[in-house]
N, C-alpha and C positions, 0 to 999 in steps of 0.2 A: 498498576505496579504494585510489587510488594505483596501481592496475593499469591497464595501456593497454588501450585498446579493441583487440579481436581484428581483425587485418588479414587480409583474404583476398580472392581473386578470385573472381567469379561467372562460370562459363561458361553462358551462355544458349543452350539448344538452340533453333535458330530454324526454324520452319516458316513458310513464306511464302505469300502469297494474291495472286490478281488480282481484279480487279473483278468483282462478280456481275452487274452491269448493263452492257450495251453502252454505249459512250460516244457517245450519239447525243442531239441536242438534242431536247427535248420540253417540252410544257407541263405546268404543275403545279397542281393545285387543292389548296389547303390548307384543312383542316377542323378542327372542334374537337370532341372527345367531350363530349356534354351529359349522357348517362346511359348506364348499362349495368347489367344483371342478369346471372343465371346463364346466360340464354339468348340475349341479343343486346346489341349495342353500338349507340348511336345517335350519328351523327355530323352535325354542322350545316355547310353548304358556304354560300358566298355564292350559288352555283348549282350544280346537279348536272348541268348539260348536259355531254354526252359521257360520262357514267358509266352503265354498263350492269350489269345483274343478272349476277352471276357475277365482276364485277372484283374486283381485290384492292386494299385500302387499306394503305398502308404507315406505320410508325412509324419512328422514328429511335433507335437503341440504339448509343451509343458512336460516333456519327457515321457509322453504317452503316444503310441502309434495310432493314428486316425486314418481311416479310408480317405483317399484324396482323388484318385483318378481311376476311371473305368477303362481299360485298354480295348481300343477299336481296331488299330492298325499297328503293324509291326514290320521294321526293316532290320537289317543286320545289326545296326547300332543304335536305332532309336524306336520309340513308339509314340503313337498319338492315341488321345483318349479323351472322354468327357471328365468334366468336373463332377465330384460327388458332394452333394450336401452344400454347406456354406464355405467349404475350403478355398482360401484365398492364396492363388499361386503368385510366385515372384520369381523373376529370371535370376538364375544362379542358386535357387532354393535346392537342397538336397531332398530326395525322396528315395523309397527303398521298395523293391519288389522281391517277391520270394519265388524264384524259379522252381519249375516242377522238378523235384528230386525226391529221393527216398526220405528225407528228412522234412519235407515241406509241412508247414504248419498252416491251417486254415481256422477260421472261426468256428468253434464246435458249439452250436446253440443247443444241441441236444444231450449233452453231457449231465450226468447227476449232480446235483449241488452237494457240496460237502456239508455235513451236518454242522449246525450253528447252536451255540450254547445259549439258548434263550433268544428272543425276537430281536432285541437291540444289543446283543453281544458284539464287541468290537474285535477284529482282528489287528494285531500289531502290524504296522507297516514302517519299516525301518528305511531312513535315508542311507544312501550308499553311493560310492564313487560310479556305480553302474548308472546312475541317474543320467549321465551325458554319454551312456553306451547303447548301440543297437545290436542285439544279438551277440553281445560279447566283443563287438568291434568298436573301439575308442576312436572319436574323431580327433586326430592329431592337430591339424590345422587346415585352414581354407581362407580364401581371400577373393576380392574382385575389385578391379580398377576400371572405371568407365570415364570417357570423356564425351560430353554431349554440348551440341551447339544448336541454338534455337535463333531463327533470323525471322524478323517481321518486316515486309514491305508493304507500305500503305500508299495506295495509288491516289489518295486525295488529300494527302499531306507530305509535301516534299521534305520537311524536316524530320520526319521519322522514317525515311528510306535508309537503308543500310544499317538499321538497328540490329544488333547482334549480342545474343546473351550465351556465356560460356559457363559450363559446370563440370567440375572435376570431383568424382566421388571415390573414396577408398573405404573398403570394409575389409577387416582382417581379424581371425580368430585363431589363437594358438592355446592349445591345451597340453598341460603336463609337460611343461618345458623341461627337458632333458631328465624326465621322471623325477622331477623336484616337486611336484605338486603345484607348480606356478602357472596360472593361465594369464593370457593377456587378450583384450577385446578392444577394438576401436572401429568407429564409423563417423565419418566426417565428410564435407563437401566444400569446396571453394567456388564461389560464384560471382561473376562480374559481367558487365556489358562492356563492349568494346570501347564505347566513348568514355565511361567512368573510369577504365583502366588508364587511358591516356591522360585524363584529366587528374587522376588521383584524387579524386574528391571524397574518397573514403579510406579510412586506415586499413591496413592489410587485415587486421583480426576482425573487424566488421564484415568483411566479405567472407570470412572463414567461420564456418559453423561446425563444431565438434559435438556430436550428440552422444558419443560413447568413446572413453579412453580410460582404461583401467587395468590394473594388476590384480589378481587374485591368488591367495595362497590357502590351499585346502588339503592339508595332510590327512590321508586316510578318510577323506570325505566326512568326518565327523565335526570339523570345525572350519570355518571359512573367516578369512580377513582380506577385505576388498578395498582398495585405495584408487582414487581418481574420480572421473566422471562416470557415473552408472546409473542404471535403472533396474528394478527388481520386480518379479512377480508379486512377491509379498508387500512391495511399496507402490503398487500401481496408482494409489491415490495421491501418492507424494510427488510423482514426477521425478526428473532427473536430480541427482545430487552430486555436488562437488566435495567430496570428503572421505570418510571411511564408514565401513559398515563391519561389525564383528559380529558373527554368529555361531551357535553351536546346536548340536542335536543332543537333547536330553529326553531319554526313553522315546515316545512317540511324538514329542514336540521339537519344533526348532524355534529358537528364540534368539533375538539380536537387538544390538543397539546401533543407531545411526547418528552420526554427528558431521557437520559441513555446513555448506551454504547452497543457496539457489543460483542458477544462471541468471545474469543480468536481464531483465524483463525487456530491454531496448533492443539490445544486439547479441544476446545469448552467450555473452563472454563471462568470465569469472567476476564475482562482486563479493568481496568479503563482508559487506554491511548486511547482505541477506542471510544470516545464519538460520540453520534449522537443526532440530535434534528430536530425538524420541526413541521408542522401542516398539518391537512388533513380536508377534507369536503366530506361528503357523503350525498345521498339523494335516498330514494325509491319513486316510483311513480306508477300510473296506468293510462292507456289509453285503454278504452274498456275493453278487456279481457287480455291484455298485462300487465306484471309487469317488472319493472326495477330497478336495484340497481347500482347507480353510485357512484364513489369516485375520488378524486384527492388529490395530496399533494406535498409539497415541503420539501425536508430534505437535511441537511448536515451532512456529516460523517468526523471525524477528526481521526487523529493519533498524540497524544500529542497535540502540539499547532498548527499543520499544517493541513491544509485542505486536506482531502483524496479524497472526492468526494462530489459534489453538483448537485442534479438532481430533476426533476419534473416528476410526474407520473400521469396517467389517466386510469381507467378501467371502463368497464361497462358491465353488465350482463343483459340480456333481456330473459325473457320467453314470447314469443309471444302468445303461447298456451302451453298446457302441452305436446305437441307433437313437438314444434319448439322451440329451444334454440340458443341464440347467445351470444359470449363472445368476448371482445375486451379489450386490454391492451397495453400501450405504455409507454416508458421512454425516456426522453430528459436530456442529461448532459448539465449543466449550467456552468461549470467551466473546464478550461484547464490549464495545466502548462508544457510548452515545453521550454527545454534549460534554466530551472529556471525561466522563464518569465511566470507570471499569466496573464490570460485573461478570460473574460466571453464570453459565447456562447449559442447556442441552437442547439444541436446536437442530432439527432436521434439515440438512443442506442438500443431500442428493440421495436418491434412491434409483437404482436401476437394475432391472431384472430381465431375463430373457430365456425362452424355452425353445429348444430345437428337436424336431421328431422327424425321423427318416426310417420308417418301418421296411422300406425296400428301395433299390437303386433307382426305381422309377417314379418314386414319390417321396418329397420331404416337405415339412411346413415348420415355420417358426414364427413366434410372437415375442415382442419385447415391449417393457413398459418402462418410461424414463420420467421421473419427477425430480427436478432440480431447481435450486435458487441460485442467483449469481453469488459467487464466493465474494466475501469483502475482506480485503487486506487493508486493515485500518490505517496504517502508516504508508504503505507503498502508494496507495491510490486514494489518499484521504481527500485530494483536491475534487474528487468525483463523488463524494459521500452525498451530496446535496441531491443529486440526480438518482441515487439508488436507496433513498430513505424507504420508499415503498419496494420491498424486496420480494416482488411476487413469485409465487410458485409456478413453473412452467411444468405442464403435463404433456406427455406424448405416449402415443402407442402406434407400433409398427406391426403389420402382418405380412408375411411372405409365403409363397407356396410354389413348389416346383414339380412339375408333373413330365414324365416321359411316357406318352401313351404307346408308342411305337418305337422301334429301334432307330436311333438317329435323331429323333425329334424331341426337342426340349421346350417346355412352355413355362415361362416364370411370371407370376402374378405378384404384385406388391402394392400395399395400401398403407398410408401413415396419416395420423392425425395429432396435431399439436396445437396447444393453446394456452392462454393466460387471461386473466380477467380483463386486462385493458385493451385485449384485442376486439375490434369491431366485428371480426369474424375469424374462426378458426383456420389454422393452416391445414388444408387437405392435398394429399399427394396420392396419385394413383398411377401405377405403371404396368405395362406389359411387355414382354419380349418373347420371341420365338425363333429358335434356332433349329436348323437342320443341318446334321453333319454329313458331309460328302453326298451331294446330289448325284445319282446314276448318271453315268455318261459324262456329265461335265465334271464330276469329282471335285466340286467346290463346295463350300459351306456357307449358305445364306443366312442372314438374320434380319429380323424387323423389330422396331421398338417403338413404343408410343408411351408418352408421359404427359399427364395433366396436373396442373397446379393451380390452387386457388387459395388466396390469403387477403388480409386486409389492405395490401398495397398493390397486388397484381394478380392476373388470372391469364392463362393461356395454355399452350400445349406444344410439345415437340414430337416429331415422327423421323424415324430414320429407316435406312436400308444399307447393309454392308454385306459384301462378298468376299470371302477368303479362298485362297487357293494354294495347296502345297505342292511344290515341285522338287522331285528328287529327294524328298524327305529331309532336305536341308534349308530349302528357300521356301519362304511363305510371301505371297503378294496378297494385297486386298485393295478394294475400291469401295468407297461409302458415300452416301449423300443423307444430310439432315437438314430438317426445315423447323424453324423457330418461329412461333407467333404468340407474343406476349403484349398484354395490355396494362400499362401502369395506371391505376385508377385515380390517383390524386392529380397527376399532371396531364392525365389524358392522352399520354404519349403511347404510340403503338410501335412495338420492335418487331420487324419481321427479317429474317436472315435465311439465306442459304448457304450451306456448309457442304464443300466438296473435298473429299481426302483420298489419298492413295498412299500406300506404304509398301515396303519391301523389308524383309528380314532375312539375313543369311548367317548360317553357322558355318565358319571356315573349319573349325575343328570344335572338340569339346571345351576347349578354353579360349577361343576367340570368335566372336560374333559381331555383327554391324547391322544397323538399322538405319532406314531412310523414310521419312514421312514428309508429305506435302499436304497442305490445307489451304483452300480457298474459301475466303468468308465474304459475302457480298450483302449489303442491304441497300436501301433507297439513297443512302449518303456516300458510302465508302465501300471500297473493296480492298480486302487485305489478303497478302499471300504469306504464308508461314512455311517455313522449311526446318525440319528437326533431324538431326543426324547424331547417332549413337555408335560408339566403339567400345566394346567391353571386353576385358580380359581377365580371366579367372585363373588363379593359381593355388 
């Protein structure tokens, strides 16, 4: 207490980028992902006119178009295709295709690079309202509401029969309300079990989880004022904030201040005692054909009037080309409190980096390295300090490889290693999965998977087989089996499970879909039957 916050300057190592796509006018077809499995992703369009087999469908990641789906099958209103690289699909996600027209844009890998004034010369990249536009088309509003029911029937325990869990999820985004520059975003869900609902053993707001609810005012795209609960790409190390962020664009830089509180750590509600505040700076740049987004910041988190944590973070995302991507993130703690004595410092808390390379659609590889220590909140969790005096550094490395040797066949390999000094043996994880899209005659997509895990506490493996078939381009049905065999070393207990599953997904229309999943889990002691139902409306 009473010590001044450390003042220092942050030197940002700038790598800059040029646009990956030529600046040519083209028509854009907007679609929505309606369903996806391990083999394929289904996208519905108002019309698929002009889309061809072998075309690439793009998603938007942090304002940049990235290859997402390779088209394999086409109907009048939908397409099905394979995932490209590490793209993570989600139902209701908007994607974009570029139908074959006179104005079609394609990646031009042979174009001559523009002259650059010196090896490290930077081209100025301005922020603008077009950051949330695709080919000149502004996203006005979109939303999704879903009702999900999960039931568990336990044949070995009568008391658990009839257990049922309900979840209602709402997400909605509204951009540029009445041309006023005001945006609104929200994402929340309400979850309860049938028994707890009638017993009312929890207050309403403990079942309600609001992850995002905020208003933003951004006149002309040069300044931004956001109020509510929000998260930001520039504040990824901070997590959600209940408060306000004020930011502006100054030449090539975006700078802002944040003030508010953290969600309550027990039920994710509002807690005025957990205040936090700080500032950040970010900058996008271009060098040649590479693009980069860097950000750094200093923040202090409180518990009532006491300092809980003070830290500095820096992160950098680089697209060298549309086939090579690099990410780096780090955190340093600036405050310590040991035996009631406060001190300042500069201690590495977290370092995370990853590299992804996809030279062609039939091959991609990635590697990531993670080095983290447990974050200490000196006031919020001070009753646990005795157990984390030895704050060991955890180190982990992960490798993954995706190969498509022939059309329709995808082979994925992954291997991970994680350890810390107190471990008797490191955590080793190896996995392989093989997918084949649309077997001849059967027109179904099989997949097999195998995972082996070894660590200080357990060792074992799991293996599975799944089969997916599409009917009439709107209905997907699947059936699967998975076997688990794990040995828990300290207790000498062996877990052996058989899991059988079947599911169906039906898209009534572009805006309405339903899913049904049944799963049967059996081992030597008990058999469980689980039923999951989903109804989703998009608007």
